[in-house]
KOLVO-538524 format. One record per residue (C-alpha): residue in three letters; z, y, x. Coordinates in steps of 0.05 Angstrom, whole numbers, plus 32768, in hexadecimal, padded with zeros to 4 digits. Each point is the difference from the previous one (the first is absolute). Example, Ala and Ser with C-alpha at 12.3 -4.5 7.8 and 13.67 -1.06 7.14 Angstrom:
<sites>
ALA809C7FA680F6 SER7FF38045801B 
</sites>
This chain:
<sites>
MET8B6C867484AE ARG8003801B7FBE LYS7FCC7FEB7FD0 SER7FF080597FFF ILE7FF5800C8043 LYS7FDB7FB98002 GLU7FCE801C7FCA ALA7FF68046802A ILE7FFE7FE88034 GLY7FBE7FC87FEC THR7FE9803A7FD4 THR7FF5802E8040 VAL7FE37FC98035 GLN7FCD7FEA7FD2 ASP7FF6804A7FF5 MET7FF78013804B LEU7FD87FC28005 LYS7FCC801B7FC2 ALA7FF980408022 GLY7FF67FDD8048 PHE80357FFD8027 GLU80057FC7803B SER802C7FD67FF6 SER802B7FBA8029 PHE80267FE97FC0 THR7FEC7FB67FF6 GLN7FF27FE77FC2 LYS80487FE27FF9 GLU801A80508008 LEU7FC6800D7FC8 ASN80197FC97FD9 SER8043800C8000 LEU7FF580527FF1 GLY7FDF7FE47FC7 VAL7FC380168018 LYS7FAF7FDD7FEB ILE7FCD80038013 SER7FCE7FF77FCE GLU7FC37FBB8006 VAL7FCA80217FFB VAL7FD07FDD7FC2 ILE7FC3800C7FFE THR7FD17FE27FCF SER7FAA7FE8800B THR7FEC80387FD1 GLN801E8036802C ILE7FE27FEB8040 LYS7FD180017FE2 GLU800080507FE8 ILE800C8015804D ARG7FD17FE38014 LYS7FD0801E7FD5 LYS802680498007 ARG7FE87FFA8039 ASN7FB57FEF7FED LEU80067FC4802F SER7FD77FC08007 GLN802F7FBE8003 THR7FE57FF98046 VAL800F80428009 PHE804480067FF1 ALA80167FBD8015 LYS7FE780198045 LEU802E80387FEE LEU803B7FD37FFA ASN7FF17FDB803D VAL80027FB57FCA SER7FBB7FDA7FEE PRO7FCA80157FD2 SER801F7FB87FE1 SER804480157FF4 VAL7FEF80447FDE ARG7FCF7FDE7FD0 GLN803F7FD07FEF TRP802580287FFD GLU7FD2802E7FC2 GLN80017FBD7FE5 GLY80477FF37FF5 LYS7FFA7FC88025 ARG802780118045 ILE8036803B8008 PRO800380258038 THR803C7FF18028 GLY804180328033 SER7FD78037801C THR7FBD7FF87FE3 LYS802F80117FBE ILE801C803C801A LEU7FB58012801E LEU7FE67FF97FAF GLU8040802F7FEA LEU7FF4803C8036 LEU7FB580027FF5 ASP80107FF77FA6 LYS80348045801C SER7FD0801C802D PRO7FC07FEB7FFC HIS7FE8802A8047 ILE802D7FDE802A LEU7FD47FD98023 ASP7FCA80338008 TYR7FFF80098046 ARG7FEB7FB0800A ILE7FBB80197FD2 SER7FD4801C8042 ALA7FBB800D7FF7 
</sites>
């Protein structure tokens, strides 16, 4: 496949994924098309800001994320970093602070 065609297909696939289209591409197929899934990098300061934006204590924030209060405290102190899906969830909360409001009930 010509490089320009491959790049055009890769750009189209990446745009489709960003737009929310479902796909069944494997990681190998995405790599071959040059489509990258960005790594989530989140700092201790960002985690604290995300929590404070919602005006939540560490304990309530931990409950919301289904993690221990100790984890939140250690993340905010920079002693540990969140991993896996927790990083993604924190990224989503940063972009859409009210995304988990349904979990808080009166």
